[in-house]
N, C-alpha and C positions, 0 to 999 in steps of 0.2 A: 962339277959335278960333284966329288971331292966336300966340298961346304956343304949341301946337300947332305949327304950320308952321315958325316958330321953331327949336322942338327937336328935330324930324323933320329939318330943313336942316341942324342943327349935326350931328349925329349922322353925318349923311352925309360931311360934312367929318372930322369927328373919324377916319375910317379910314383906315388906311393904302395910301396907292398902291401901286399894284406895279408895277414893269420888270418888262418882257418882251421879250426881244430873240429874232430871228429869221435867222438865217446857213446859208447855204453851207456843209459842209464843205470843206475845202482838205489840199492836201496837204502843205502846210507851212505851220502859223498863221500869219500876221503877229505883230506885240506886240499890236497894240490889240484882236486875237480875246480876247487873255487877260484884257485889263481889261475887256469890251466882259460875259465869261465873272463876273468879278468883282464888275461894278456891278450886275447884273441879279439879278432875284428866280426867274424863271421864263429858257431856255434851251432854244431849239426849234434842232434842225438838219431845215433844208430840204433833205429828200433825196430829193423825188421828185419833181422839177420836169425839165424836156429841160436835158440839158447840154449846153451851151457847148462846143466843141472846142476854143474861141479864147481863151477868160477863162483867168485864173489860177487855177483850179480843176485845173487838171490840170498845173500847170508853174509853175518856179521858180527863184532863181537861190539860188545857193549862193557865199559867198565864200570860196576857199584860197588858201590864199600869195598874195594881190593878188590873186589873179585869178577873175574870174566864171565859173560854170558854168552852164550853161542847162541845168533838169532839166526834161524833156517825159515824163510818163508818160499 
């Protein structure tokens, strides 16, 4: 009986663990966004939640000729 329990326990830990990431879409994604996409097995866009007007999902900064422009959509 102990041997069967040990074997079933080992089978559980031999399976590969999966990494799943969930993130809201952004107008201009940041560098960590692409790193997260590369490192995960499954990626889910969380796009059916309440939109926060004060967040970075609708705005971003762009550097142009040593000048930072604030984009707001």
